[in-house]
C-alpha positions, 0 to 999 in steps of 0.5 A: 500500500505504501508503494502504491501511495508513493507512486501516486504522490510522485506522479507529475500531476500531483506534484504540479498541483501541489506547486500550483496550490503553494504558488497560488496561496502566496499570490493570493496573499500578495494580491490581498496586501496589494488591494488592502495597502495600495488600491483601497487607501487612494480609493477611500481618499477619493471617496472622502477618507473612507476606510473600506475595512471599517465599513460595517452595519451594526446589527446588535450593540455591545452589552455587558453579556454579549459582544457587538454583532456587525455586518462587515460589508467593507471587508466584503468589498475588499474581497471582491476587489481581490477576486477581480484582480486575481481572476484578471491575472489568471486570465492574462496567464491563460491567454498567454499560454493559449497563444503559446500553444497556438504557435506550437500547433501552427508549426508543421511537424517535420515530414519523415522519409516514410511519409515522403515515400508514401506521397510518391507512391500515391502520386504515381498511382494517381498518374497511372504509372 
Protein backbone atom coordinates (compact mmCIF):
# COMPACT_ATOMS: atom_id res chain seq x y z
CA UNK A 1 0.00 0.00 0.00
CA UNK A 2 2.88 2.39 0.80
CA UNK A 3 4.47 1.72 -2.60
CA UNK A 4 1.18 2.46 -4.33
CA UNK A 5 0.80 5.69 -2.36
CA UNK A 6 4.39 6.69 -3.19
CA UNK A 7 3.72 6.03 -6.89
CA UNK A 8 0.60 8.21 -6.68
CA UNK A 9 2.39 11.08 -4.94
CA UNK A 10 5.40 11.25 -7.25
CA UNK A 11 3.30 11.33 -10.40
CA UNK A 12 3.72 14.58 -12.30
CA UNK A 13 0.13 15.77 -11.92
CA UNK A 14 0.14 15.57 -8.13
CA UNK A 15 3.42 17.46 -7.84
CA UNK A 16 2.26 20.08 -10.34
CA UNK A 17 -0.95 20.54 -8.38
CA UNK A 18 0.95 20.90 -5.10
CA UNK A 19 3.26 23.53 -6.60
CA UNK A 20 0.26 25.35 -8.07
CA UNK A 21 -1.54 25.45 -4.72
CA UNK A 22 1.52 26.78 -2.89
CA UNK A 23 2.21 29.44 -5.52
CA UNK A 24 -1.50 30.33 -5.69
CA UNK A 25 -1.66 30.80 -1.93
CA UNK A 26 1.39 33.06 -1.97
CA UNK A 27 -0.01 35.00 -4.93
CA UNK A 28 -3.33 35.42 -3.09
CA UNK A 29 -1.55 36.92 -0.09
CA UNK A 30 0.34 39.33 -2.33
CA UNK A 31 -2.87 40.41 -4.08
CA UNK A 32 -4.70 40.81 -0.77
CA UNK A 33 -1.93 43.04 0.52
CA UNK A 34 -1.90 44.96 -2.77
CA UNK A 35 -5.64 45.60 -2.53
CA UNK A 36 -5.70 46.46 1.19
CA UNK A 37 -2.50 48.52 1.30
CA UNK A 38 -2.14 50.04 -2.20
CA UNK A 39 -5.51 50.10 -4.00
CA UNK A 40 -8.05 50.81 -1.27
CA UNK A 41 -6.39 53.79 0.50
CA UNK A 42 -6.44 56.04 -2.61
CA UNK A 43 -10.00 54.92 -3.44
CA UNK A 44 -11.04 55.66 0.14
CA UNK A 45 -9.32 59.06 -0.07
CA UNK A 46 -11.16 59.87 -3.29
CA UNK A 47 -14.44 58.94 -1.60
CA UNK A 48 -13.83 61.30 1.30
CA UNK A 49 -11.45 59.40 3.55
CA UNK A 50 -13.45 56.18 3.77
CA UNK A 51 -11.57 53.12 5.06
CA UNK A 52 -13.40 50.20 3.48
CA UNK A 53 -12.15 47.66 6.00
CA UNK A 54 -14.02 49.50 8.76
CA UNK A 55 -17.35 49.80 6.93
CA UNK A 56 -19.87 47.86 9.00
CA UNK A 57 -23.55 47.72 9.77
CA UNK A 58 -24.14 47.19 13.49
CA UNK A 59 -26.77 44.53 13.95
CA UNK A 60 -26.57 44.38 17.73
CA UNK A 61 -24.85 46.78 20.13
CA UNK A 62 -22.38 45.62 22.73
CA UNK A 63 -23.95 44.71 26.04
CA UNK A 64 -22.49 43.54 29.32
CA UNK A 65 -23.13 39.91 28.36
CA UNK A 66 -22.55 39.87 24.60
CA UNK A 67 -20.19 41.31 22.01
CA UNK A 68 -21.19 43.61 19.19
CA UNK A 69 -22.62 41.86 16.11
CA UNK A 70 -21.70 43.54 12.82
CA UNK A 71 -22.14 43.01 9.12
CA UNK A 72 -18.66 43.74 7.67
CA UNK A 73 -19.52 44.80 4.13
CA UNK A 74 -16.27 46.79 3.76
CA UNK A 75 -14.22 43.61 4.09
CA UNK A 76 -16.55 42.03 1.54
CA UNK A 77 -15.81 44.87 -0.90
CA UNK A 78 -12.06 44.25 -0.38
CA UNK A 79 -12.59 40.54 -1.08
CA UNK A 80 -14.46 41.31 -4.30
CA UNK A 81 -11.62 43.54 -5.48
CA UNK A 82 -9.12 40.79 -4.52
CA UNK A 83 -11.10 38.31 -6.60
CA UNK A 84 -11.28 40.61 -9.61
CA UNK A 85 -7.53 41.27 -9.58
CA UNK A 86 -6.66 37.58 -9.14
CA UNK A 87 -9.09 36.47 -11.85
CA UNK A 88 -7.75 39.11 -14.26
CA UNK A 89 -4.16 37.98 -13.59
CA UNK A 90 -5.13 34.34 -14.19
CA UNK A 91 -6.93 35.39 -17.39
CA UNK A 92 -3.76 37.07 -18.66
CA UNK A 93 -1.64 33.99 -17.84
CA UNK A 94 -4.11 31.58 -19.52
CA UNK A 95 -4.33 33.87 -22.54
CA UNK A 96 -0.55 33.82 -22.94
CA UNK A 97 -0.41 30.03 -22.52
CA UNK A 98 -3.11 29.60 -25.17
CA UNK A 99 -1.24 31.95 -27.52
CA UNK A 100 1.96 29.93 -27.00
CA UNK A 101 0.14 26.63 -27.61
CA UNK A 102 -1.43 28.02 -30.77
CA UNK A 103 2.02 28.91 -32.13
CA UNK A 104 3.22 25.38 -31.41
CA UNK A 105 0.24 23.91 -33.28
CA UNK A 106 0.85 26.14 -36.30
CA UNK A 107 4.40 24.93 -36.86
CA UNK A 108 4.16 21.88 -39.10
CA UNK A 109 5.69 18.67 -37.91
CA UNK A 110 8.75 17.61 -39.88
CA UNK A 111 7.84 15.16 -42.62
CA UNK A 112 9.55 11.83 -42.25
CA UNK A 113 11.13 9.84 -45.06
CA UNK A 114 8.35 7.25 -44.92
CA UNK A 115 5.70 9.96 -45.44
CA UNK A 116 7.57 11.28 -48.48
CA UNK A 117 7.79 7.76 -49.92
CA UNK A 118 4.06 7.21 -49.37
CA UNK A 119 3.29 10.51 -51.10
CA UNK A 120 5.41 9.49 -54.09
CA UNK A 121 3.55 6.15 -54.30
CA UNK A 122 0.20 7.97 -54.07
CA UNK A 123 1.17 10.44 -56.78
CA UNK A 124 2.44 7.71 -59.11
CA UNK A 125 -0.80 5.72 -58.62
CA UNK A 126 -2.83 8.81 -59.45
CA UNK A 127 -0.76 9.37 -62.58
CA UNK A 128 -1.46 5.76 -63.66
CA UNK A 129 2.13 4.58 -63.89
